[in-house]
C-alpha positions in Angstrom: 149.0 115.3 97.7 149.2 118.6 95.9 147.7 118.5 92.5 148.8 121.8 91.1 152.6 121.0 91.0 153.9 120.1 87.6 156.8 117.8 87.0 160.0 119.6 85.9 160.6 119.4 82.2 163.0 116.6 81.0 166.0 117.6 78.9 165.9 114.8 76.3 167.9 114.4 73.2 165.4 114.1 70.2 167.3 111.1 68.7 167.4 109.3 72.1 163.7 110.0 72.5 162.8 108.6 69.2 164.8 105.4 69.8 163.4 104.9 73.3 166.6 106.0 74.9 164.8 108.4 77.3 163.8 105.4 79.5 167.4 104.5 80.3 168.7 104.7 83.8 172.2 106.1 84.6 173.7 102.7 84.3 172.3 102.3 80.8 169.7 99.8 81.7 166.1 100.4 80.8 163.8 101.6 83.7 160.7 100.3 81.9 159.5 98.1 79.1 157.8 98.5 75.8 154.3 97.2 75.1 152.5 97.0 71.7 149.4 95.5 70.3 149.3 94.1 66.7 146.2 93.3 64.7 146.9 90.2 62.6 144.7 89.0 59.7 145.0 85.4 58.6 142.9 83.1 56.4 140.3 81.5 58.8 141.4 78.0 57.8 145.0 79.0 58.8 144.2 81.0 62.0 145.3 78.2 64.4 148.7 77.8 62.6 149.3 81.5 62.6 148.5 81.7 66.3 150.8 78.8 67.2 153.7 80.5 65.3 153.1 83.9 67.0 153.0 82.4 70.4 156.5 81.1 69.8 157.8 84.7 69.8 159.3 85.8 73.1 157.0 88.3 74.9 154.1 87.7 72.5 150.6 86.4 73.5 147.3 86.2 71.8 144.9 88.6 73.6 141.9 88.0 71.4 140.8 85.8 68.5 138.0 86.1 65.9 137.2 82.9 64.0 136.9 85.1 60.8 140.7 85.3 60.8 141.7 88.1 63.2 144.1 87.9 66.2 145.0 90.7 68.6 148.5 90.1 69.7 150.1 91.9 72.7 153.9 92.0 72.7 156.1 93.1 75.7 159.8 93.8 75.2 162.7 95.5 76.8 163.2 98.0 74.0 161.4 99.4 70.9 163.7 97.5 68.6 162.3 94.2 69.9 158.8 95.4 69.2 159.8 96.1 65.6 161.4 92.7 65.2 158.3 91.0 66.5 156.1 93.0 64.1 158.3 92.1 61.1 158.5 88.4 62.1 154.7 88.3 62.4 154.2 90.1 59.1 156.5 87.6 57.3 154.8 84.5 58.6 153.4 82.3 55.8 149.9 82.1 57.4 149.7 85.9 58.0 148.0 88.1 55.4 148.6 91.4 57.3 150.0 92.6 60.6 149.4 96.2 61.7 150.7 98.0 64.8 147.7 99.4 66.6 149.3 100.6 69.8 152.8 101.1 71.2 153.7 102.6 74.5 156.4 102.6 77.1 155.7 101.7 80.7 157.9 102.4 83.7 158.6 99.4 85.8 157.7 99.6 89.4 
């Protein structure tokens, strides 16, 4: 494998890039997926209730839990809009004090 070669630059529309459109195939389907991690703070006595509600969200799973009231949630979705929806849904849950996006990335499917 030659390490000195650079990939040709992509000609990407700025608006499409900001909306995740640059990961679309010619047929309009996504050739990857979005992944995000969200740090959630809840009252310790309501942590289990918050976790149960979060796990009902499609593509969401609890990655880590701190009994002091913190959850690390990983969300996988087909587009960036679904990540935003998941973040908003979690933020508005009655047992959640705060929800902050910690990481968001796009991965190409194999």
